[in-house]
Gaussian input, Z-matrix of N, CA and C with variables (Angstrom, degrees):
# hf/3-21g

backbone

0 1
 N
 C     1     B1
 C     2     B2     1     A1
 N     3     B3     2     A2     1     D1
 C     4     B4     3     A3     2     D2
 C     5     B5     4     A4     3     D3
 N     6     B6     5     A5     4     D4
 C     7     B7     6     A6     5     D5
 C     8     B8     7     A7     6     D6
 N     9     B9     8     A8     7     D7
 C    10    B10     9     A9     8     D8
 C    11    B11    10    A10     9     D9
 N    12    B12    11    A11    10    D10
 C    13    B13    12    A12    11    D11
 C    14    B14    13    A13    12    D12
 N    15    B15    14    A14    13    D13
 C    16    B16    15    A15    14    D14
 C    17    B17    16    A16    15    D15
 N    18    B18    17    A17    16    D16
 C    19    B19    18    A18    17    D17
 C    20    B20    19    A19    18    D18
 N    21    B21    20    A20    19    D19
 C    22    B22    21    A21    20    D20
 C    23    B23    22    A22    21    D21
 N    24    B24    23    A23    22    D22
 C    25    B25    24    A24    23    D23
 C    26    B26    25    A25    24    D24
 N    27    B27    26    A26    25    D25
 C    28    B28    27    A27    26    D26
 C    29    B29    28    A28    27    D27
 N    30    B30    29    A29    28    D28
 C    31    B31    30    A30    29    D29
 C    32    B32    31    A31    30    D30
 N    33    B33    32    A32    31    D31
 C    34    B34    33    A33    32    D32
 C    35    B35    34    A34    33    D33
 N    36    B36    35    A35    34    D34
 C    37    B37    36    A36    35    D35
 C    38    B38    37    A37    36    D36
 N    39    B39    38    A38    37    D37
 C    40    B40    39    A39    38    D38
 C    41    B41    40    A40    39    D39
 N    42    B42    41    A41    40    D40
 C    43    B43    42    A42    41    D41
 C    44    B44    43    A43    42    D42
 N    45    B45    44    A44    43    D43
 C    46    B46    45    A45    44    D44
 C    47    B47    46    A46    45    D45
 N    48    B48    47    A47    46    D46
 C    49    B49    48    A48    47    D47
 C    50    B50    49    A49    48    D48
 N    51    B51    50    A50    49    D49
 C    52    B52    51    A51    50    D50
 C    53    B53    52    A52    51    D51
 N    54    B54    53    A53    52    D52
 C    55    B55    54    A54    53    D53
 C    56    B56    55    A55    54    D54
 N    57    B57    56    A56    55    D55
 C    58    B58    57    A57    56    D56
 C    59    B59    58    A58    57    D57
 N    60    B60    59    A59    58    D58
 C    61    B61    60    A60    59    D59
 C    62    B62    61    A61    60    D60
 N    63    B63    62    A62    61    D61
 C    64    B64    63    A63    62    D62
 C    65    B65    64    A64    63    D63
 N    66    B66    65    A65    64    D64
 C    67    B67    66    A66    65    D65
 C    68    B68    67    A67    66    D66
 N    69    B69    68    A68    67    D67
 C    70    B70    69    A69    68    D68
 C    71    B71    70    A70    69    D69
 N    72    B72    71    A71    70    D70
 C    73    B73    72    A72    71    D71
 C    74    B74    73    A73    72    D72
 N    75    B75    74    A74    73    D73
 C    76    B76    75    A75    74    D74
 C    77    B77    76    A76    75    D75
 N    78    B78    77    A77    76    D76
 C    79    B79    78    A78    77    D77
 C    80    B80    79    A79    78    D78
 N    81    B81    80    A80    79    D79
 C    82    B82    81    A81    80    D80
 C    83    B83    82    A82    81    D81
 N    84    B84    83    A83    82    D82
 C    85    B85    84    A84    83    D83
 C    86    B86    85    A85    84    D84
 N    87    B87    86    A86    85    D85
 C    88    B88    87    A87    86    D86
 C    89    B89    88    A88    87    D87
 N    90    B90    89    A89    88    D88
 C    91    B91    90    A90    89    D89
 C    92    B92    91    A91    90    D90
 N    93    B93    92    A92    91    D91
 C    94    B94    93    A93    92    D92
 C    95    B95    94    A94    93    D93
 N    96    B96    95    A95    94    D94
 C    97    B97    96    A96    95    D95
 C    98    B98    97    A97    96    D96
 N    99    B99    98    A98    97    D97
 C   100   B100    99    A99    98    D98
 C   101   B101   100   A100    99    D99
 N   102   B102   101   A101   100   D100
 C   103   B103   102   A102   101   D101
 C   104   B104   103   A103   102   D102
 N   105   B105   104   A104   103   D103
 C   106   B106   105   A105   104   D104
 C   107   B107   106   A106   105   D105
 N   108   B108   107   A107   106   D106
 C   109   B109   108   A108   107   D107
 C   110   B110   109   A109   108   D108
 N   111   B111   110   A110   109   D109
 C   112   B112   111   A111   110   D110
 C   113   B113   112   A112   111   D111
 N   114   B114   113   A113   112   D112
 C   115   B115   114   A114   113   D113
 C   116   B116   115   A115   114   D114
 N   117   B117   116   A116   115   D115
 C   118   B118   117   A117   116   D116
 C   119   B119   118   A118   117   D117
 N   120   B120   119   A119   118   D118
 C   121   B121   120   A120   119   D119
 C   122   B122   121   A121   120   D120
 N   123   B123   122   A122   121   D121
 C   124   B124   123   A123   122   D122
 C   125   B125   124   A124   123   D123
 N   126   B126   125   A125   124   D124
 C   127   B127   126   A126   125   D125
 C   128   B128   127   A127   126   D126
 N   129   B129   128   A128   127   D127
 C   130   B130   129   A129   128   D128
 C   131   B131   130   A130   129   D129
 N   132   B132   131   A131   130   D130
 C   133   B133   132   A132   131   D131
 C   134   B134   133   A133   132   D132
 N   135   B135   134   A134   133   D133
 C   136   B136   135   A135   134   D134
 C   137   B137   136   A136   135   D135
 N   138   B138   137   A137   136   D136
 C   139   B139   138   A138   137   D137
 C   140   B140   139   A139   138   D138
 N   141   B141   140   A140   139   D139
 C   142   B142   141   A141   140   D140
 C   143   B143   142   A142   141   D141
 N   144   B144   143   A143   142   D142
 C   145   B145   144   A144   143   D143
 C   146   B146   145   A145   144   D144
 N   147   B147   146   A146   145   D145
 C   148   B148   147   A147   146   D146
 C   149   B149   148   A148   147   D147
 N   150   B150   149   A149   148   D148
 C   151   B151   150   A150   149   D149
 C   152   B152   151   A151   150   D150
 N   153   B153   152   A152   151   D151
 C   154   B154   153   A153   152   D152
 C   155   B155   154   A154   153   D153
 N   156   B156   155   A155   154   D154
 C   157   B157   156   A156   155   D155
 C   158   B158   157   A157   156   D156
 N   159   B159   158   A158   157   D157
 C   160   B160   159   A159   158   D158
 C   161   B161   160   A160   159   D159
 N   162   B162   161   A161   160   D160
 C   163   B163   162   A162   161   D161
 C   164   B164   163   A163   162   D162
 N   165   B165   164   A164   163   D163
 C   166   B166   165   A165   164   D164
 C   167   B167   166   A166   165   D165
 N   168   B168   167   A167   166   D166
 C   169   B169   168   A168   167   D167
 C   170   B170   169   A169   168   D168
 N   171   B171   170   A170   169   D169
 C   172   B172   171   A171   170   D170
 C   173   B173   172   A172   171   D171
 N   174   B174   173   A173   172   D172
 C   175   B175   174   A174   173   D173
 C   176   B176   175   A175   174   D174
 N   177   B177   176   A176   175   D175
 C   178   B178   177   A177   176   D176
 C   179   B179   178   A178   177   D177
 N   180   B180   179   A179   178   D178
 C   181   B181   180   A180   179   D179
 C   182   B182   181   A181   180   D180
 N   183   B183   182   A182   181   D181
 C   184   B184   183   A183   182   D182
 C   185   B185   184   A184   183   D183
 N   186   B186   185   A185   184   D184
 C   187   B187   186   A186   185   D185
 C   188   B188   187   A187   186   D186
 N   189   B189   188   A188   187   D187
 C   190   B190   189   A189   188   D188
 C   191   B191   190   A190   189   D189
 N   192   B192   191   A191   190   D190
 C   193   B193   192   A192   191   D191
 C   194   B194   193   A193   192   D192
 N   195   B195   194   A194   193   D193
 C   196   B196   195   A195   194   D194
 C   197   B197   196   A196   195   D195
 N   198   B198   197   A197   196   D196
 C   199   B199   198   A198   197   D197
 C   200   B200   199   A199   198   D198
 N   201   B201   200   A200   199   D199
 C   202   B202   201   A201   200   D200
 C   203   B203   202   A202   201   D201
 N   204   B204   203   A203   202   D202
 C   205   B205   204   A204   203   D203
 C   206   B206   205   A205   204   D204
 N   207   B207   206   A206   205   D205
 C   208   B208   207   A207   206   D206
 C   209   B209   208   A208   207   D207
 N   210   B210   209   A209   208   D208
 C   211   B211   210   A210   209   D209
 C   212   B212   211   A211   210   D210
 N   213   B213   212   A212   211   D211
 C   214   B214   213   A213   212   D212
 C   215   B215   214   A214   213   D213
 N   216   B216   215   A215   214   D214
 C   217   B217   216   A216   215   D215
 C   218   B218   217   A217   216   D216
 N   219   B219   218   A218   217   D217
 C   220   B220   219   A219   218   D218
 C   221   B221   220   A220   219   D219
 N   222   B222   221   A221   220   D220
 C   223   B223   222   A222   221   D221
 C   224   B224   223   A223   222   D222
 N   225   B225   224   A224   223   D223
 C   226   B226   225   A225   224   D224
 C   227   B227   226   A226   225   D225
 N   228   B228   227   A227   226   D226
 C   229   B229   228   A228   227   D227
 C   230   B230   229   A229   228   D228
 N   231   B231   230   A230   229   D229
 C   232   B232   231   A231   230   D230
 C   233   B233   232   A232   231   D231
 N   234   B234   233   A233   232   D232
 C   235   B235   234   A234   233   D233
 C   236   B236   235   A235   234   D234
 N   237   B237   236   A236   235   D235
 C   238   B238   237   A237   236   D236
 C   239   B239   238   A238   237   D237
 N   240   B240   239   A239   238   D238
 C   241   B241   240   A240   239   D239
 C   242   B242   241   A241   240   D240
 N   243   B243   242   A242   241   D241
 C   244   B244   243   A243   242   D242
 C   245   B245   244   A244   243   D243
 N   246   B246   245   A245   244   D244
 C   247   B247   246   A246   245   D245
 C   248   B248   247   A247   246   D246
 N   249   B249   248   A248   247   D247
 C   250   B250   249   A249   248   D248
 C   251   B251   250   A250   249   D249
 N   252   B252   251   A251   250   D250
 C   253   B253   252   A252   251   D251
 C   254   B254   253   A253   252   D252
 N   255   B255   254   A254   253   D253
 C   256   B256   255   A255   254   D254
 C   257   B257   256   A256   255   D255
 N   258   B258   257   A257   256   D256
 C   259   B259   258   A258   257   D257
 C   260   B260   259   A259   258   D258
 N   261   B261   260   A260   259   D259
 C   262   B262   261   A261   260   D260
 C   263   B263   262   A262   261   D261
 N   264   B264   263   A263   262   D262
 C   265   B265   264   A264   263   D263
 C   266   B266   265   A265   264   D264
 N   267   B267   266   A266   265   D265
 C   268   B268   267   A267   266   D266
 C   269   B269   268   A268   267   D267
 N   270   B270   269   A269   268   D268
 C   271   B271   270   A270   269   D269
 C   272   B272   271   A271   270   D270
 N   273   B273   272   A272   271   D271
 C   274   B274   273   A273   272   D272
 C   275   B275   274   A274   273   D273
 N   276   B276   275   A275   274   D274
 C   277   B277   276   A276   275   D275
 C   278   B278   277   A277   276   D276
 N   279   B279   278   A278   277   D277
 C   280   B280   279   A279   278   D278
 C   281   B281   280   A280   279   D279
 N   282   B282   281   A281   280   D280
 C   283   B283   282   A282   281   D281
 C   284   B284   283   A283   282   D282
 N   285   B285   284   A284   283   D283
 C   286   B286   285   A285   284   D284
 C   287   B287   286   A286   285   D285
 N   288   B288   287   A287   286   D286
 C   289   B289   288   A288   287   D287
 C   290   B290   289   A289   288   D288
 N   291   B291   290   A290   289   D289
 C   292   B292   291   A291   290   D290
 C   293   B293   292   A292   291   D291
 N   294   B294   293   A293   292   D292
 C   295   B295   294   A294   293   D293
 C   296   B296   295   A295   294   D294
 N   297   B297   296   A296   295   D295
 C   298   B298   297   A297   296   D296
 C   299   B299   298   A298   297   D297
 N   300   B300   299   A299   298   D298
 C   301   B301   300   A300   299   D299
 C   302   B302   301   A301   300   D300
 N   303   B303   302   A302   301   D301
 C   304   B304   303   A303   302   D302
 C   305   B305   304   A304   303   D303
 N   306   B306   305   A305   304   D304
 C   307   B307   306   A306   305   D305
 C   308   B308   307   A307   306   D306
 N   309   B309   308   A308   307   D307
 C   310   B310   309   A309   308   D308
 C   311   B311   310   A310   309   D309
 N   312   B312   311   A311   310   D310
 C   313   B313   312   A312   311   D311
 C   314   B314   313   A313   312   D312
 N   315   B315   314   A314   313   D313
 C   316   B316   315   A315   314   D314
 C   317   B317   316   A316   315   D315
 N   318   B318   317   A317   316   D316
 C   319   B319   318   A318   317   D317
 C   320   B320   319   A319   318   D318
 N   321   B321   320   A320   319   D319
 C   322   B322   321   A321   320   D320
 C   323   B323   322   A322   321   D321
 N   324   B324   323   A323   322   D322
 C   325   B325   324   A324   323   D323
 C   326   B326   325   A325   324   D324

   B1=1.4491
   B2=1.5271
   B3=1.3236
   B4=1.4544
   B5=1.5186
   B6=1.3279
   B7=1.4720
   B8=1.5194
   B9=1.3150
   B10=1.4681
   B11=1.5282
   B12=1.3144
   B13=1.4466
   B14=1.5108
   B15=1.3286
   B16=1.4484
   B17=1.5215
   B18=1.3271
   B19=1.4508
   B20=1.5164
   B21=1.2893
   B22=1.4652
   B23=1.5145
   B24=1.3192
   B25=1.4637
   B26=1.5094
   B27=1.3404
   B28=1.4569
   B29=1.5283
   B30=1.3282
   B31=1.4611
   B32=1.5256
   B33=1.3352
   B34=1.4591
   B35=1.5216
   B36=1.3304
   B37=1.4535
   B38=1.5077
   B39=1.3191
   B40=1.4628
   B41=1.5155
   B42=1.3040
   B43=1.4494
   B44=1.5254
   B45=1.3045
   B46=1.4461
   B47=1.5316
   B48=1.3026
   B49=1.4688
   B50=1.5309
   B51=1.3135
   B52=1.4520
   B53=1.5118
   B54=1.3182
   B55=1.4610
   B56=1.5181
   B57=1.3053
   B58=1.4612
   B59=1.5116
   B60=1.3256
   B61=1.4646
   B62=1.5284
   B63=1.2871
   B64=1.4483
   B65=1.5247
   B66=1.3389
   B67=1.4722
   B68=1.5151
   B69=1.3245
   B70=1.4483
   B71=1.5376
   B72=1.3337
   B73=1.4550
   B74=1.4998
   B75=1.3226
   B76=1.4743
   B77=1.5273
   B78=1.3122
   B79=1.4467
   B80=1.5260
   B81=1.3103
   B82=1.4479
   B83=1.5266
   B84=1.3210
   B85=1.4677
   B86=1.5252
   B87=1.3317
   B88=1.4580
   B89=1.5457
   B90=1.3176
   B91=1.4591
   B92=1.5302
   B93=1.3173
   B94=1.4427
   B95=1.5066
   B96=1.3333
   B97=1.4531
   B98=1.5487
   B99=1.3097
   B100=1.4557
   B101=1.5318
   B102=1.3259
   B103=1.4767
   B104=1.5138
   B105=1.3432
   B106=1.4472
   B107=1.5157
   B108=1.3587
   B109=1.4449
   B110=1.5233
   B111=1.3275
   B112=1.4598
   B113=1.5096
   B114=1.3260
   B115=1.4782
   B116=1.5277
   B117=1.3245
   B118=1.4770
   B119=1.5288
   B120=1.3307
   B121=1.4519
   B122=1.5258
   B123=1.3171
   B124=1.4705
   B125=1.5102
   B126=1.3304
   B127=1.4623
   B128=1.5231
   B129=1.3174
   B130=1.4594
   B131=1.5301
   B132=1.3099
   B133=1.4576
   B134=1.5321
   B135=1.3448
   B136=1.4533
   B137=1.5258
   B138=1.3321
   B139=1.4754
   B140=1.5343
   B141=1.3189
   B142=1.4707
   B143=1.5257
   B144=1.3308
   B145=1.4721
   B146=1.5273
   B147=1.3310
   B148=1.4513
   B149=1.5228
   B150=1.3141
   B151=1.4406
   B152=1.5225
   B153=1.3226
   B154=1.4696
   B155=1.5324
   B156=1.3107
   B157=1.4625
   B158=1.5153
   B159=1.3463
   B160=1.4648
   B161=1.5041
   B162=1.3200
   B163=1.4617
   B164=1.5141
   B165=1.3177
   B166=1.4787
   B167=1.5272
   B168=1.3076
   B169=1.4559
   B170=1.5356
   B171=1.2970
   B172=1.4676
   B173=1.4980
   B174=1.3241
   B175=1.4521
   B176=1.5256
   B177=1.3093
   B178=1.4546
   B179=1.5164
   B180=1.3270
   B181=1.4680
   B182=1.5342
   B183=1.3054
   B184=1.4641
   B185=1.5245
   B186=1.3144
   B187=1.4396
   B188=1.5180
   B189=1.3250
   B190=1.4675
   B191=1.5319
   B192=1.3187
   B193=1.4508
   B194=1.5151
   B195=1.3239
   B196=1.4587
   B197=1.5116
   B198=1.3286
   B199=1.4499
   B200=1.5308
   B201=1.3029
   B202=1.4722
   B203=1.5218
   B204=1.3243
   B205=1.4611
   B206=1.5083
   B207=1.3162
   B208=1.4544
   B209=1.5294
   B210=1.3650
   B211=1.4652
   B212=1.5308
   B213=1.3271
   B214=1.4610
   B215=1.5128
   B216=1.3525
   B217=1.4599
   B218=1.5358
   B219=1.3412
   B220=1.4648
   B221=1.5187
   B222=1.3302
   B223=1.4636
   B224=1.5256
   B225=1.3441
   B226=1.4564
   B227=1.5114
   B228=1.3430
   B229=1.4548
   B230=1.5249
   B231=1.3253
   B232=1.4689
   B233=1.5116
   B234=1.3269
   B235=1.4653
   B236=1.5261
   B237=1.3285
   B238=1.4588
   B239=1.5247
   B240=1.3308
   B241=1.4668
   B242=1.5253
   B243=1.3261
   B244=1.4637
   B245=1.5316
   B246=1.3343
   B247=1.4567
   B248=1.5265
   B249=1.3336
   B250=1.4518
   B251=1.5234
   B252=1.3392
   B253=1.4582
   B254=1.5318
   B255=1.3043
   B256=1.4662
   B257=1.5331
   B258=1.3256
   B259=1.4699
   B260=1.5098
   B261=1.3371
   B262=1.4731
   B263=1.5165
   B264=1.3407
   B265=1.4514
   B266=1.5164
   B267=1.3334
   B268=1.4588
   B269=1.5116
   B270=1.3341
   B271=1.4754
   B272=1.5065
   B273=1.3263
   B274=1.4615
   B275=1.5376
   B276=1.3196
   B277=1.4620
   B278=1.5056
   B279=1.3366
   B280=1.4627
   B281=1.5168
   B282=1.3253
   B283=1.4672
   B284=1.5299
   B285=1.3121
   B286=1.4827
   B287=1.5139
   B288=1.3316
   B289=1.4667
   B290=1.5199
   B291=1.3373
   B292=1.4672
   B293=1.5124
   B294=1.3282
   B295=1.4724
   B296=1.5095
   B297=1.3575
   B298=1.4652
   B299=1.5190
   B300=1.3439
   B301=1.4627
   B302=1.5161
   B303=1.3226
   B304=1.4643
   B305=1.5333
   B306=1.3208
   B307=1.4687
   B308=1.5106
   B309=1.3547
   B310=1.4472
   B311=1.5327
   B312=1.3212
   B313=1.4778
   B314=1.5294
   B315=1.3389
   B316=1.4655
   B317=1.5266
   B318=1.3361
   B319=1.4613
   B320=1.5363
   B321=1.3367
   B322=1.4283
   B323=1.5279
   B324=1.3133
   B325=1.4706
   B326=1.4878
   A1=107.79
   A2=117.21
   A3=121.64
   A4=108.50
   A5=116.93
   A6=119.27
   A7=110.12
   A8=116.38
   A9=120.84
   A10=112.32
   A11=118.82
   A12=121.10
   A13=112.90
   A14=118.03
   A15=121.13
   A16=112.74
   A17=118.65
   A18=121.21
   A19=109.39
   A20=116.67
   A21=120.53
   A22=108.42
   A23=117.31
   A24=121.68
   A25=109.60
   A26=115.52
   A27=118.06
   A28=109.86
   A29=116.76
   A30=120.71
   A31=113.29
   A32=118.40
   A33=121.14
   A34=112.06
   A35=116.53
   A36=119.32
   A37=113.37
   A38=118.93
   A39=120.77
   A40=110.81
   A41=115.99
   A42=122.21
   A43=109.14
   A44=116.49
   A45=121.14
   A46=109.69
   A47=117.96
   A48=122.76
   A49=108.16
   A50=115.60
   A51=119.72
   A52=107.22
   A53=115.03
   A54=120.14
   A55=109.27
   A56=117.37
   A57=121.96
   A58=108.00
   A59=118.50
   A60=118.74
   A61=111.39
   A62=117.02
   A63=122.40
   A64=108.72
   A65=117.91
   A66=118.54
   A67=110.93
   A68=115.83
   A69=121.97
   A70=111.60
   A71=117.29
   A72=122.68
   A73=108.49
   A74=115.29
   A75=120.44
   A76=107.86
   A77=115.52
   A78=120.65
   A79=109.50
   A80=116.33
   A81=118.59
   A82=108.69
   A83=116.16
   A84=120.29
   A85=113.12
   A86=121.57
   A87=118.60
   A88=112.49
   A89=117.08
   A90=118.87
   A91=111.09
   A92=117.67
   A93=120.15
   A94=112.20
   A95=116.39
   A96=121.52
   A97=109.22
   A98=116.77
   A99=121.13
   A100=111.73
   A101=116.45
   A102=120.60
   A103=110.88
   A104=117.78
   A105=118.69
   A106=110.92
   A107=118.31
   A108=120.66
   A109=111.05
   A110=117.19
   A111=121.47
   A112=110.49
   A113=117.70
   A114=119.78
   A115=110.44
   A116=118.10
   A117=121.39
   A118=109.94
   A119=117.83
   A120=121.21
   A121=109.86
   A122=118.40
   A123=121.67
   A124=111.32
   A125=118.23
   A126=121.85
   A127=109.80
   A128=117.72
   A129=121.86
   A130=110.38
   A131=117.77
   A132=122.30
   A133=111.60
   A134=115.56
   A135=119.97
   A136=110.86
   A137=116.30
   A138=121.33
   A139=109.81
   A140=116.83
   A141=120.60
   A142=111.78
   A143=115.93
   A144=119.97
   A145=111.41
   A146=117.78
   A147=120.95
   A148=110.35
   A149=118.49
   A150=121.21
   A151=111.64
   A152=116.21
   A153=119.35
   A154=110.71
   A155=117.90
   A156=120.47
   A157=113.90
   A158=118.34
   A159=121.91
   A160=114.37
   A161=118.24
   A162=120.21
   A163=113.19
   A164=115.13
   A165=121.95
   A166=107.50
   A167=115.05
   A168=119.88
   A169=109.07
   A170=116.06
   A171=119.73
   A172=108.12
   A173=116.05
   A174=120.57
   A175=107.78
   A176=115.91
   A177=120.26
   A178=113.39
   A179=118.11
   A180=120.62
   A181=113.51
   A182=118.38
   A183=122.17
   A184=109.61
   A185=117.23
   A186=122.30
   A187=113.30
   A188=116.02
   A189=120.06
   A190=109.17
   A191=115.34
   A192=120.97
   A193=109.16
   A194=115.99
   A195=121.62
   A196=108.25
   A197=115.76
   A198=121.95
   A199=109.60
   A200=116.58
   A201=120.81
   A202=110.83
   A203=119.29
   A204=123.13
   A205=112.71
   A206=118.13
   A207=123.42
   A208=108.94
   A209=117.78
   A210=119.17
   A211=113.72
   A212=118.14
   A213=120.75
   A214=112.38
   A215=115.69
   A216=120.26
   A217=111.00
   A218=116.13
   A219=118.38
   A220=111.51
   A221=116.48
   A222=119.65
   A223=110.92
   A224=117.37
   A225=120.09
   A226=112.36
   A227=116.20
   A228=120.17
   A229=110.56
   A230=116.47
   A231=119.36
   A232=111.68
   A233=117.72
   A234=120.89
   A235=111.49
   A236=117.65
   A237=121.29
   A238=110.53
   A239=117.07
   A240=120.63
   A241=111.49
   A242=117.34
   A243=121.10
   A244=110.40
   A245=115.32
   A246=119.78
   A247=111.99
   A248=117.51
   A249=118.87
   A250=111.50
   A251=117.23
   A252=120.33
   A253=109.34
   A254=116.63
   A255=121.05
   A256=111.13
   A257=116.50
   A258=120.53
   A259=111.42
   A260=116.72
   A261=120.56
   A262=110.71
   A263=116.82
   A264=120.12
   A265=111.65
   A266=117.08
   A267=121.03
   A268=112.00
   A269=116.22
   A270=119.59
   A271=110.38
   A272=118.36
   A273=120.21
   A274=110.36
   A275=116.82
   A276=120.15
   A277=112.18
   A278=114.58
   A279=119.73
   A280=112.35
   A281=116.55
   A282=119.25
   A283=109.65
   A284=118.00
   A285=120.73
   A286=112.03
   A287=116.22
   A288=119.71
   A289=111.45
   A290=116.57
   A291=119.86
   A292=111.68
   A293=116.47
   A294=120.38
   A295=110.89
   A296=116.18
   A297=119.21
   A298=111.17
   A299=117.05
   A300=119.48
   A301=111.12
   A302=116.80
   A303=120.84
   A304=111.17
   A305=116.51
   A306=119.58
   A307=111.61
   A308=117.99
   A309=120.37
   A310=110.71
   A311=116.85
   A312=120.82
   A313=110.71
   A314=116.20
   A315=119.01
   A316=111.49
   A317=116.98
   A318=120.16
   A319=111.14
   A320=117.67
   A321=120.54
   A322=113.01
   A323=117.13
   A324=120.91
   A325=112.82
   D1=135.59
   D2=-178.70
   D3=-128.93
   D4=140.91
   D5=179.35
   D6=-104.77
   D7=-175.16
   D8=-175.28
   D9=-70.95
   D10=-16.21
   D11=178.23
   D12=-87.16
   D13=-3.94
   D14=179.03
   D15=87.81
   D16=15.48
   D17=177.74
   D18=-90.72
   D19=129.29
   D20=176.84
   D21=-108.15
   D22=131.44
   D23=179.51
   D24=-122.13
   D25=149.36
   D26=178.85
   D27=-84.20
   D28=-178.55
   D29=-175.19
   D30=-68.07
   D31=-18.71
   D32=177.72
   D33=-88.21
   D34=-1.20
   D35=179.04
   D36=91.39
   D37=0.08
   D38=178.77
   D39=-83.15
   D40=154.71
   D41=179.38
   D42=-71.51
   D43=124.77
   D44=-177.56
   D45=-103.79
   D46=-53.47
   D47=-175.90
   D48=-141.63
   D49=141.28
   D50=171.50
   D51=-112.88
   D52=111.34
   D53=178.83
   D54=-90.45
   D55=154.03
   D56=175.13
   D57=-96.65
   D58=102.06
   D59=-179.98
   D60=-66.11
   D61=153.01
   D62=178.42
   D63=-72.73
   D64=126.11
   D65=179.89
   D66=-68.21
   D67=147.49
   D68=-179.02
   D69=-76.48
   D70=-27.41
   D71=-179.15
   D72=-149.89
   D73=151.60
   D74=177.39
   D75=-117.83
   D76=124.86
   D77=177.82
   D78=-118.59
   D79=137.95
   D80=175.24
   D81=-94.79
   D82=175.23
   D83=-173.89
   D84=-65.64
   D85=-42.82
   D86=178.29
   D87=-63.25
   D88=-35.98
   D89=178.33
   D90=-68.18
   D91=-38.80
   D92=175.73
   D93=-63.16
   D94=-38.30
   D95=176.44
   D96=-63.62
   D97=-42.57
   D98=178.26
   D99=-60.83
   D100=-45.12
   D101=-179.88
   D102=-59.80
   D103=-46.44
   D104=-177.50
   D105=-70.98
   D106=-38.75
   D107=177.81
   D108=-62.23
   D109=-39.70
   D110=178.83
   D111=-63.47
   D112=-43.64
   D113=179.21
   D114=-66.24
   D115=-34.42
   D116=177.04
   D117=-64.24
   D118=-45.37
   D119=-179.03
   D120=-66.59
   D121=-39.55
   D122=177.08
   D123=-60.60
   D124=-43.82
   D125=-179.58
   D126=-67.89
   D127=-42.08
   D128=178.68
   D129=-62.74
   D130=-40.58
   D131=178.13
   D132=-65.57
   D133=-39.96
   D134=179.19
   D135=-62.78
   D136=-44.29
   D137=179.30
   D138=-63.62
   D139=-46.24
   D140=-179.09
   D141=-62.24
   D142=-44.44
   D143=179.72
   D144=-61.94
   D145=-41.77
   D146=179.59
   D147=-65.69
   D148=-39.55
   D149=179.09
   D150=-65.14
   D151=-41.40
   D152=-178.38
   D153=-72.11
   D154=-43.57
   D155=-174.54
   D156=-79.62
   D157=-43.00
   D158=-174.13
   D159=-109.19
   D160=-22.73
   D161=-172.92
   D162=78.42
   D163=2.75
   D164=177.30
   D165=-135.87
   D166=154.01
   D167=-179.66
   D168=-144.45
   D169=144.91
   D170=172.61
   D171=-106.82
   D172=133.80
   D173=176.84
   D174=-104.61
   D175=163.15
   D176=-171.32
   D177=-65.74
   D178=-24.88
   D179=-177.59
   D180=-91.76
   D181=-2.84
   D182=-177.91
   D183=-119.19
   D184=148.03
   D185=174.88
   D186=-89.87
   D187=-21.20
   D188=-177.38
   D189=-106.00
   D190=160.44
   D191=177.22
   D192=-75.67
   D193=144.68
   D194=176.09
   D195=-93.00
   D196=127.21
   D197=-178.94
   D198=-91.84
   D199=144.82
   D200=179.99
   D201=-82.57
   D202=-2.52
   D203=177.97
   D204=-93.99
   D205=-7.76
   D206=-176.52
   D207=-106.91
   D208=119.36
   D209=179.94
   D210=-60.34
   D211=-32.59
   D212=177.54
   D213=-65.75
   D214=-39.98
   D215=178.03
   D216=-68.21
   D217=-36.21
   D218=176.23
   D219=-64.45
   D220=-37.94
   D221=176.87
   D222=-65.49
   D223=-42.04
   D224=176.10
   D225=-59.58
   D226=-42.20
   D227=179.37
   D228=-65.56
   D229=-41.75
   D230=178.22
   D231=-61.23
   D232=-44.31
   D233=178.07
   D234=-64.92
   D235=-37.69
   D236=178.30
   D237=-63.97
   D238=-45.60
   D239=179.67
   D240=-64.91
   D241=-38.23
   D242=175.98
   D243=-64.83
   D244=-37.74
   D245=-179.26
   D246=-66.13
   D247=-45.37
   D248=-179.68
   D249=-70.47
   D250=-31.05
   D251=176.78
   D252=-69.36
   D253=-41.84
   D254=177.93
   D255=-62.40
   D256=-41.79
   D257=177.11
   D258=-63.23
   D259=-40.77
   D260=177.37
   D261=-62.41
   D262=-44.91
   D263=179.65
   D264=-64.05
   D265=-37.93
   D266=177.74
   D267=-64.92
   D268=-41.47
   D269=179.33
   D270=-68.64
   D271=-36.58
   D272=177.00
   D273=-64.94
   D274=-41.33
   D275=177.74
   D276=-63.43
   D277=-43.08
   D278=179.38
   D279=-63.85
   D280=-43.52
   D281=179.87
   D282=-69.08
   D283=-35.43
   D284=176.72
   D285=-63.06
   D286=-45.76
   D287=178.30
   D288=-65.48
   D289=-39.34
   D290=178.59
   D291=-64.82
   D292=-40.96
   D293=178.51
   D294=-65.28
   D295=-41.56
   D296=178.35
   D297=-62.85
   D298=-42.55
   D299=178.40
   D300=-65.24
   D301=-38.37
   D302=177.93
   D303=-64.01
   D304=-44.18
   D305=179.15
   D306=-67.08
   D307=-37.50
   D308=177.93
   D309=-65.25
   D310=-39.36
   D311=178.14
   D312=-65.02
   D313=-41.26
   D314=179.65
   D315=-69.28
   D316=-31.72
   D317=179.71
   D318=-68.24
   D319=-25.84
   D320=-178.77
   D321=-83.08
   D322=-8.05
   D323=179.93
   D324=-73.39

């Protein structure tokens, strides 16, 4: 029996073979960096637009809108913006290291 992940198991439920399924798409490191940076800019634009138009914004980790008149909500928003910026920086660093390793491997060929 084989599942969609390419794992084959025997009749006792033990792992028999691990196949490498064919990937549906291939992304290189600069494209991955672009995808994450684009999602970061989209989220930042969404937050900015909500603040300008409504004076309130909802963040992905909260169910309620954050008001700009509440110091606690401002702190939550600040921490959220720092979090998504930190995640963006981490992804940029990761894609940069991956690209460097890829170029070093290709240079040795």
